[in-house]
KOLDREN-789756 format. One record per residue: z, y, x of N, C-alpha, C, O, CB in turn; residue in three letters. Coordinates in Angstrom, 2 decimals. Glycine has a CB too. Layout:
REM residues N
> Z, Y, X, Z, Y, X, Z, Y, X, Z, Y, X, Z, Y, X, ala
...
This chain:
REM residues 114
> 4.92, 19.38, -12.09, 3.77, 18.60, -11.97, 5.05, 16.89, -12.61, 5.85, 16.86, -11.68, 2.83, 18.74, -9.83, unk
> 5.37, 15.97, -13.39, 5.80, 14.95, -13.92, 5.31, 13.74, -13.74, 4.48, 13.22, -14.49, 5.82, 15.12, -14.91, unk
> 5.99, 13.03, -12.37, 5.37, 11.95, -11.66, 5.51, 11.03, -12.75, 6.31, 10.80, -13.66, 6.01, 11.50, -10.24, unk
> 4.08, 10.45, -12.16, 3.68, 8.68, -13.16, 4.44, 7.56, -12.33, 4.70, 7.37, -11.14, 1.54, 8.03, -13.14, unk
> 4.70, 6.79, -13.77, 5.12, 5.60, -12.69, 4.18, 4.52, -13.33, 4.09, 4.39, -14.55, 6.99, 5.06, -12.64, unk
> 3.38, 3.66, -12.31, 2.55, 2.74, -11.81, 3.45, 1.19, -12.08, 4.68, 1.07, -12.11, 2.18, 3.18, -10.16, unk
> 2.71, 0.44, -12.20, 3.17, -1.02, -12.55, 1.71, -2.17, -12.08, 0.56, -1.74, -11.95, 3.59, -1.06, -14.57, unk
> 2.07, -3.52, -11.88, 1.13, -4.18, -11.31, 1.81, -5.28, -11.34, 2.70, -5.08, -10.52, 0.62, -3.75, -10.12, unk
> 1.98, -6.60, -11.89, 2.30, -8.03, -12.13, 0.88, -8.50, -10.60, -0.28, -8.20, -10.33, 1.89, -8.68, -14.36, unk
> 1.95, -9.32, -10.06, 0.96, -10.35, -8.84, -0.14, -11.14, -10.01, -1.17, -11.37, -9.38, 2.24, -11.97, -7.71, unk
> -0.28, -11.58, -11.32, -0.75, -11.82, -11.75, -2.03, -11.14, -12.16, -2.88, -11.41, -13.01, -0.09, -12.11, -12.12, unk
> -1.90, -10.07, -11.21, -3.19, -8.94, -11.53, -4.47, -9.18, -10.48, -5.69, -9.16, -10.63, -2.57, -7.13, -11.26, unk
> -3.79, -9.38, -9.58, -4.63, -9.63, -8.73, -6.10, -11.49, -8.80, -6.85, -11.95, -7.94, -3.37, -9.53, -7.51, unk
> -5.86, -11.79, -9.91, -5.84, -12.68, -9.72, -7.61, -12.33, -10.90, -8.42, -13.24, -11.08, -4.29, -13.54, -9.88, unk
> -7.70, -11.69, -11.18, -8.90, -11.45, -11.97, -9.22, -9.92, -10.69, -8.19, -9.26, -10.53, -8.53, -11.10, -14.14, unk
> -10.13, -9.53, -10.09, -9.88, -8.85, -8.67, -11.11, -7.45, -9.56, -10.83, -6.25, -9.49, -10.58, -10.11, -6.69, unk
> -12.20, -7.89, -10.20, -12.86, -6.11, -10.79, -11.11, -5.43, -11.08, -10.38, -4.73, -10.37, -14.25, -6.18, -13.06, unk
> -10.90, -6.18, -12.81, -9.81, -5.23, -13.51, -8.46, -4.69, -12.43, -7.69, -3.79, -12.76, -9.11, -6.23, -14.89, unk
> -8.39, -5.34, -11.26, -7.81, -5.07, -10.27, -7.95, -3.50, -10.28, -7.33, -2.49, -10.64, -8.32, -5.85, -9.14, unk
> -9.24, -3.92, -9.63, -9.72, -2.30, -8.40, -10.21, -1.60, -9.37, -10.58, -0.49, -8.99, -11.14, -2.38, -6.90, unk
> -10.39, -1.84, -10.67, -10.62, -0.37, -11.79, -9.26, 0.24, -12.75, -9.39, 1.12, -13.61, -11.90, -0.88, -13.15, unk
> -7.70, -0.58, -12.30, -6.52, -0.13, -11.93, -6.19, 0.68, -10.96, -5.90, 1.86, -11.08, -5.95, -0.90, -11.78, unk
> -6.25, -0.18, -9.58, -5.57, 0.52, -8.53, -6.88, 2.03, -8.24, -6.61, 3.14, -7.77, -5.28, -0.81, -6.95, unk
> -7.80, 1.68, -8.58, -8.84, 3.35, -9.23, -8.12, 4.31, -9.54, -8.10, 5.46, -9.09, -9.75, 3.33, -10.70, unk
> -7.22, 3.57, -10.74, -6.66, 4.65, -11.52, -5.29, 5.49, -10.59, -4.98, 6.64, -10.29, -6.11, 3.88, -13.06, unk
> -4.61, 3.77, -10.35, -3.74, 4.57, -9.19, -3.32, 5.56, -7.71, -2.37, 6.26, -7.36, -3.44, 4.01, -9.03, unk
> -4.53, 5.18, -7.19, -5.57, 6.39, -5.96, -5.59, 8.32, -6.79, -5.05, 9.39, -6.51, -8.13, 5.50, -5.97, unk
> -6.35, 7.92, -7.64, -6.90, 9.45, -8.59, -5.28, 9.98, -8.99, -4.91, 11.14, -8.83, -8.15, 9.00, -10.53, unk
> -4.67, 9.20, -9.39, -3.35, 9.93, -9.31, -2.31, 10.32, -8.67, -1.56, 11.28, -8.86, -2.91, 9.69, -9.75, unk
> -2.31, 9.06, -7.50, -1.83, 9.70, -6.15, -3.00, 11.00, -5.46, -2.46, 11.64, -4.56, -1.69, 8.24, -4.95, unk
> -3.40, 11.13, -5.54, -4.27, 12.66, -5.59, -3.95, 13.67, -5.98, -3.81, 14.71, -5.35, -5.24, 12.78, -6.21, unk
> -3.71, 13.33, -7.77, -3.10, 14.73, -7.86, -2.17, 14.88, -7.51, -1.85, 16.06, -7.44, -2.98, 15.28, -8.80, unk
> -1.38, 14.10, -7.18, -0.43, 14.20, -6.86, 0.46, 14.92, -5.66, 1.60, 15.34, -5.48, -0.44, 13.37, -6.98, unk
> -0.52, 14.81, -5.11, -0.88, 15.43, -2.89, 0.08, 14.32, -2.24, 1.17, 14.48, -1.71, 0.05, 17.76, -2.08, unk
> -0.75, 13.01, -2.49, 0.18, 11.86, -2.30, -0.74, 11.12, -1.31, -1.72, 10.64, -1.87, 0.63, 10.96, -3.74, unk
> -0.65, 10.90, 0.18, -2.06, 10.86, 0.87, -2.24, 9.33, 0.58, -1.27, 8.63, 0.88, -2.15, 11.36, 2.68, unk
> -3.29, 8.71, 0.05, -3.78, 7.27, 0.71, -4.67, 6.93, 1.13, -5.42, 7.89, 1.31, -3.79, 6.42, 0.20, unk
> -5.28, 5.66, 1.54, -6.11, 5.18, 1.54, -7.28, 4.05, 0.88, -8.03, 3.33, 1.54, -5.75, 5.19, 2.10, unk
> -7.22, 4.12, -0.25, -7.07, 3.22, -1.33, -8.32, 3.03, -0.28, -7.55, 3.45, 0.59, -6.99, 3.51, -3.18, unk
> -9.31, 2.83, 0.32, -10.38, 1.08, 0.37, -9.93, 0.52, 1.83, -10.50, -0.44, 2.36, -12.70, 1.31, 0.42, unk
> -8.96, 1.14, 2.34, -8.20, 0.10, 3.17, -6.24, 0.30, 2.18, -5.16, 0.54, 2.72, -8.31, 0.79, 5.47, unk
> -6.33, 0.23, 1.70, -5.55, -1.26, 1.27, -5.95, -1.67, -0.03, -5.15, -2.16, -0.82, -3.87, -1.20, 1.20, unk
> -7.25, -1.48, -0.30, -7.61, -2.72, -1.29, -7.92, -3.41, 0.03, -6.90, -4.01, 0.35, -9.00, -2.58, -2.64, unk
> -8.67, -3.56, 0.74, -9.27, -4.02, 1.95, -7.38, -5.59, 1.76, -6.98, -6.65, 1.27, -9.48, -2.17, 3.80, unk
> -7.06, -4.47, 2.58, -5.88, -5.22, 2.25, -4.83, -6.18, 1.41, -4.06, -7.03, 1.84, -5.59, -4.75, 2.30, unk
> -5.03, -5.81, 0.28, -5.22, -6.22, -1.03, -5.71, -7.57, -1.32, -5.11, -8.54, -1.77, -6.03, -5.40, -1.58, unk
> -7.09, -7.38, -0.91, -8.22, -9.00, -1.21, -7.86, -9.41, -0.31, -8.21, -10.59, -0.40, -9.99, -9.16, -1.26, unk
> -7.11, -9.25, 1.05, -6.88, -9.97, 2.33, -5.41, -11.44, 1.31, -5.18, -12.64, 1.19, -6.03, -8.35, 4.04, unk
> -5.09, -10.58, 1.06, -3.77, -10.50, 0.59, -3.54, -11.48, -0.51, -2.42, -11.91, -0.82, -3.46, -9.14, 0.15, unk
> -4.71, -11.83, -1.11, -5.04, -11.79, -2.55, -5.67, -13.00, -2.86, -5.58, -13.71, -3.86, -5.92, -10.63, -2.96, unk
> -6.70, -13.19, -1.25, -7.11, -14.87, -1.77, -6.55, -15.90, -0.81, -6.92, -17.07, -0.84, -8.89, -15.22, -1.80, unk
> -5.61, -15.41, 0.07, -4.28, -16.11, 0.45, -3.17, -16.77, -0.81, -3.04, -17.99, -0.96, -3.46, -14.92, 1.29, unk
> -2.59, -15.96, -1.48, -2.92, -15.65, -2.54, -2.77, -17.21, -3.46, -2.01, -18.09, -3.89, -4.32, -14.92, -2.35, unk
> -4.38, -16.62, -3.34, -5.12, -17.89, -4.46, -5.56, -19.36, -4.33, -5.88, -20.18, -5.19, -6.36, -17.47, -4.85, unk
> -5.44, -19.47, -2.56, -6.15, -20.80, -1.82, -4.35, -21.69, -1.73, -3.99, -22.77, -2.20, -7.21, -20.28, 0.30, unk
> -3.92, -21.09, -1.27, -2.48, -21.13, -1.37, -1.78, -21.68, -2.66, -0.68, -22.23, -2.65, -2.05, -19.80, -1.17, unk
> -2.51, -21.48, -3.70, -2.17, -21.84, -5.84, -0.71, -21.12, -6.02, 0.17, -21.39, -6.83, -1.83, -24.21, -6.51, unk
> -0.74, -20.19, -5.08, 0.75, -18.42, -5.06, 1.29, -17.48, -6.14, 2.36, -16.88, -6.11, 0.17, -16.97, -4.22, unk
> 0.38, -17.47, -7.07, -0.21, -16.77, -8.19, 0.28, -18.46, -9.36, -0.25, -19.57, -9.30, -2.38, -16.19, -7.82, unk
> 1.48, -17.99, -10.30, 1.88, -18.82, -11.33, 2.30, -18.19, -12.53, 2.97, -17.18, -12.77, 2.84, -19.59, -10.92, unk
> 1.57, -19.30, -13.43, 1.91, -18.22, -14.40, 3.82, -18.67, -14.76, 3.75, -19.80, -15.22, 0.60, -18.37, -16.05, unk
> 4.78, -18.40, -14.73, 5.71, -19.16, -14.46, 6.74, -19.60, -15.52, 7.73, -20.33, -15.50, 6.21, -18.61, -13.51, unk
> 5.70, -18.42, -17.00, 6.73, -19.01, -18.07, 6.45, -20.24, -18.26, 7.31, -21.08, -18.54, 6.77, -18.40, -19.41, unk
> 4.62, -20.60, -18.08, 4.55, -21.65, -18.15, 4.74, -23.39, -17.89, 4.75, -24.44, -18.53, 4.18, -21.29, -18.14, unk
> 4.91, -22.76, -16.12, 5.94, -23.71, -15.18, 7.24, -24.00, -15.89, 7.63, -25.17, -15.88, 6.38, -22.96, -13.70, unk
> 8.12, -22.88, -16.66, 8.73, -23.10, -17.02, 9.36, -24.00, -17.93, 10.49, -24.46, -18.16, 8.67, -22.54, -16.97, unk
> 7.99, -24.10, -18.43, 8.25, -24.02, -19.92, 8.03, -26.21, -19.86, 8.20, -27.08, -20.70, 6.62, -22.60, -21.12, unk
> 7.72, -26.22, -18.84, 6.58, -27.90, -18.68, 7.95, -28.31, -17.46, 8.01, -29.48, -17.07, 4.04, -27.68, -17.64, unk
> 8.58, -27.68, -17.14, 9.73, -28.29, -16.03, 10.89, -28.13, -17.42, 11.99, -28.62, -17.21, 10.15, -27.04, -14.12, unk
> 10.69, -27.54, -18.66, 11.91, -28.13, -19.80, 11.24, -29.46, -20.22, 11.45, -30.59, -19.78, 12.23, -27.00, -21.39, unk
> 10.44, -29.09, -21.13, 9.85, -30.59, -21.59, 9.80, -31.71, -20.95, 10.00, -32.86, -21.33, 8.67, -30.61, -21.87, unk
> 9.44, -31.19, -19.68, 9.88, -33.12, -18.67, 10.78, -33.26, -18.68, 11.15, -33.71, -17.59, 9.73, -33.61, -17.11, unk
> 11.77, -33.12, -19.54, 13.63, -33.08, -19.16, 14.01, -32.91, -17.64, 15.01, -33.42, -17.13, 14.46, -34.71, -19.60, unk
> 13.03, -32.09, -16.97, 14.17, -32.16, -15.48, 14.50, -31.09, -15.01, 14.28, -29.92, -15.33, 13.69, -32.81, -14.15, unk
> 15.07, -31.61, -14.20, 16.42, -29.59, -13.56, 15.92, -28.63, -13.47, 14.70, -28.79, -13.55, 17.22, -29.23, -11.90, unk
> 16.27, -27.37, -13.29, 15.77, -26.22, -13.22, 16.71, -25.48, -12.96, 17.41, -25.22, -13.94, 15.11, -25.85, -14.17, unk
> 17.20, -24.75, -11.47, 17.60, -23.70, -11.01, 17.29, -22.36, -11.23, 16.22, -21.93, -10.81, 17.51, -23.87, -10.13, unk
> 18.43, -21.30, -12.12, 17.57, -20.18, -12.24, 18.22, -19.23, -11.62, 19.40, -19.51, -11.84, 17.19, -19.80, -13.56, unk
> 18.19, -17.92, -10.74, 18.45, -17.07, -10.47, 18.29, -16.15, -10.73, 17.18, -15.64, -10.91, 18.42, -17.08, -9.97, unk
> 19.68, -15.48, -10.85, 19.67, -12.89, -10.97, 19.87, -12.56, -10.02, 20.94, -12.11, -9.61, 21.01, -11.60, -11.84, unk
> 18.77, -12.72, -9.36, 19.17, -12.52, -7.86, 19.70, -10.11, -8.32, 20.01, -9.21, -7.55, 16.95, -13.14, -6.26, unk
> 19.50, -10.13, -10.02, 19.07, -8.55, -9.46, 20.24, -8.11, -10.86, 20.16, -8.93, -11.78, 16.76, -7.85, -9.57, unk
> 21.36, -6.86, -11.12, 21.97, -6.08, -11.60, 21.19, -6.01, -12.59, 19.96, -5.97, -12.52, 22.30, -5.11, -10.96, unk
> 21.93, -5.99, -13.69, 21.50, -5.38, -15.45, 21.40, -4.08, -14.98, 20.49, -4.41, -14.22, 22.82, -5.51, -17.00, unk
> 21.52, -2.94, -14.76, 21.17, -1.96, -14.55, 19.80, -1.88, -13.51, 19.36, -0.82, -13.06, 22.31, -1.40, -14.22, unk
> 19.40, -2.85, -13.30, 17.98, -2.51, -12.79, 17.16, -3.01, -14.10, 15.93, -3.04, -14.03, 17.49, -3.37, -11.22, unk
> 17.78, -3.37, -15.21, 16.53, -4.17, -16.42, 15.81, -2.96, -16.57, 16.27, -1.82, -16.62, 17.13, -4.89, -18.26, unk
> 14.66, -3.33, -16.63, 13.37, -2.37, -17.16, 14.33, -1.50, -18.95, 14.38, -0.31, -19.29, 11.39, -3.93, -17.69, unk
> 14.99, -2.96, -19.74, 15.11, -2.19, -20.63, 16.44, -1.59, -20.78, 16.61, -0.88, -21.77, 14.70, -2.76, -21.60, unk
> 17.51, -1.79, -19.87, 18.98, -1.38, -19.94, 19.56, -0.79, -18.48, 20.68, -0.60, -17.99, 19.87, -2.73, -20.42, unk
> 17.92, -0.57, -17.98, 18.80, -0.01, -16.36, 18.70, 1.56, -16.64, 18.71, 2.17, -17.71, 17.78, -0.51, -14.46, unk
> 18.61, 1.94, -15.48, 18.66, 4.03, -15.30, 17.22, 3.96, -15.15, 16.89, 3.25, -14.20, 19.66, 5.09, -13.55, unk
> 16.26, 4.50, -15.80, 15.25, 4.88, -15.61, 15.77, 6.51, -14.95, 16.49, 7.35, -15.48, 14.36, 4.67, -16.94, unk
> 14.98, 6.53, -13.45, 13.17, 5.76, -12.57, 14.26, 4.60, -11.71, 13.67, 4.00, -10.81, 11.77, 7.41, -10.83, unk
> 15.68, 4.23, -11.88, 16.15, 3.22, -10.66, 16.36, 2.54, -11.57, 17.46, 2.34, -12.08, 17.31, 3.40, -9.54, unk
> 14.73, 1.85, -12.08, 15.27, 0.27, -12.24, 13.65, -0.19, -12.36, 12.70, 0.55, -12.58, 16.52, -0.19, -13.90, unk
> 13.62, -2.37, -12.04, 12.06, -2.19, -11.69, 11.43, -2.45, -13.02, 12.00, -2.10, -14.05, 11.44, -3.29, -10.47, unk
> 10.19, -3.08, -13.03, 9.65, -3.37, -14.56, 9.01, -4.29, -14.96, 7.84, -4.59, -15.20, 8.94, -2.60, -15.02, unk
> 10.60, -4.93, -15.04, 10.31, -6.45, -14.89, 12.15, -6.97, -16.06, 12.59, -5.99, -16.66, 10.24, -7.06, -12.46, unk
> 12.69, -7.86, -16.21, 14.06, -7.46, -16.96, 14.53, -8.94, -16.11, 14.10, -10.10, -16.07, 14.13, -7.32, -19.12, unk
> 15.62, -8.20, -15.50, 16.28, -9.42, -14.71, 17.67, -9.85, -14.94, 18.38, -10.15, -13.98, 16.28, -9.14, -13.32, unk
> 18.38, -9.95, -16.90, 19.32, -10.34, -16.91, 18.98, -11.92, -17.63, 18.02, -12.40, -18.24, 20.19, -9.31, -17.48, unk
> 20.08, -12.30, -17.25, 20.41, -13.48, -18.39, 19.28, -13.97, -19.59, 18.57, -14.95, -19.83, 21.71, -12.89, -19.25, unk
> 19.58, -12.72, -20.15, 18.37, -12.69, -21.39, 17.03, -13.29, -20.76, 16.47, -14.32, -21.12, 18.00, -10.94, -21.99, unk
> 16.60, -12.32, -19.64, 15.30, -13.44, -19.37, 14.51, -14.64, -19.42, 13.34, -14.94, -19.65, 15.21, -13.60, -18.78, unk
> 15.77, -15.33, -19.09, 15.58, -17.26, -19.08, 15.69, -18.22, -20.42, 15.67, -19.45, -20.52, 16.93, -17.97, -18.14, unk
> 15.87, -16.50, -21.99, 16.09, -17.64, -22.71, 14.82, -16.68, -23.06, 14.08, -17.64, -23.30, 17.54, -18.22, -23.66, unk
> 14.07, -15.69, -23.25, 12.70, -15.47, -23.35, 12.21, -16.42, -23.09, 11.82, -17.14, -24.01, 12.17, -14.60, -22.73, unk
> 12.02, -16.87, -21.55, 11.26, -18.37, -20.98, 11.29, -19.10, -21.73, 10.22, -19.44, -22.23, 11.71, -19.14, -19.91, unk
> 12.94, -19.89, -22.32, 12.81, -21.17, -22.56, 12.34, -21.02, -23.67, 11.53, -21.94, -23.85, 13.83, -21.98, -22.45, unk
> 12.39, -20.37, -24.53, 12.52, -20.03, -25.96, 13.41, -21.06, -26.81, 14.55, -20.74, -27.13, 11.09, -19.97, -26.55, unk
> 12.94, -22.14, -27.13, 14.71, -22.69, -28.73, 14.54, -24.20, -27.91, 14.37, -25.32, -28.38, 14.14, -22.89, -31.68, unk
> 14.67, -23.74, -26.52, 15.67, -25.34, -26.06, 16.45, -25.08, -25.65, 16.71, -23.93, -25.29, 15.36, -26.43, -25.13, unk
> 17.36, -26.38, -25.51, 18.79, -26.61, -25.30, 19.54, -26.10, -24.14, 20.75, -26.34, -24.04, 18.98, -27.88, -25.28, unk
């Protein structure tokens, strides 16, 4: 049986109903692949994390945040913690992340800025 890859982004937690629907698909697929999971317990824990993250305003659209910083001519430090071979477009599947990790990602965020 082929294994599936599922990914979520932290922003998915903002819409709890949609997150629960996506999570139900994940737990169903896990059970089909004989992977043990306690979906209800995990959802309860995730809901607690969600509440704390939302209360602290810790879930942000970072693209918009970066564009705001650039438009205000503020300085910004960009860190590249992952290697290009972990990049979803350039990495070696399945040994990669589900996002862009290279320096090109900063250009994607910044748009036409100098």
